Each structure stands twice: as structure tokens, then as C-alpha cells.
C-alpha positions in Angstrom: -18.9 19.9 39.3 -19.1 16.6 37.5 -20.8 16.5 34.0 -24.2 15.5 35.1 -24.6 18.4 37.7 -23.5 20.6 34.4 -25.9 19.0 32.2 -28.8 19.5 34.6 -27.7 23.1 35.2 -27.7 23.9 31.7 -31.1 22.1 31.2 -32.6 23.9 33.9 -31.3 27.5 32.5 -32.6 26.4 29.1 -35.9 26.1 30.5 -35.9 29.1 32.5 -34.7 31.3 29.7 -37.5 29.6 27.0 -40.0 30.5 29.6 -39.0 34.0 30.9 -38.6 34.8 26.9 -42.4 33.7 26.6 -43.8 36.0 29.5 -41.8 38.9 27.9 -43.3 38.2 24.3 -46.9 38.6 25.8 -46.4 42.0 26.5 -48.2 41.9 29.8 -48.5 44.5 32.9 -45.9 44.0 35.3 -48.2 42.8 38.0 -48.8 39.7 35.9 -46.0 39.1 34.8 -44.4 38.6 38.0 -47.2 36.5 39.3 -46.9 34.1 36.2 -42.9 34.6 36.6 -43.3 33.2 40.3 -45.8 30.4 39.4 -43.2 29.3 36.7 -40.4 29.3 39.2 -42.6 27.1 41.8 -43.7 24.9 39.0 -39.6 24.5 37.9 -38.4 24.2 41.6 -41.2 21.4 42.8 -39.9 19.0 39.3 -36.4 19.7 40.6 -37.0 19.1 44.1 -39.2 15.8 42.8 -36.4 14.4 40.6 -33.8 14.9 42.9 -35.6 13.4 45.9 -36.1 10.4 43.5 -32.6 10.4 42.9 -31.2 10.2 46.3 -33.8 7.4 47.2 -33.2 4.9 44.2 
């Protein structure tokens, strides 16, 4: 792994941790928590794919 990939992986892990902790702090029912967690995963995956595609094109 080169330095850029490591930084990107750390950023993603930190962002995911922030989202996960905010969901846990709300003390919602598990079904609502799961729906929101999946929505956040989809959002981060979409942003990651857009950035990755932009890097490959540029």
C-alpha cells in the first residue's frame, strides 16, 4: 500500500466511525438503526466510487 491509499483508508475508517457512533448515541430501535446504517454505507460507497472514477479519468 502506498501512502495515499493508507490515508484514504484511514479517512474512510474515521468517517465511518463518526457515523456509527452517531447512530449508536441516538438509541433507536434496531430496525431503524440498520436502515440508517445501510443508507450511510451506500452514501460513502457512492462518494468513494465517484472520487475513484474521477481519479482514473483524470
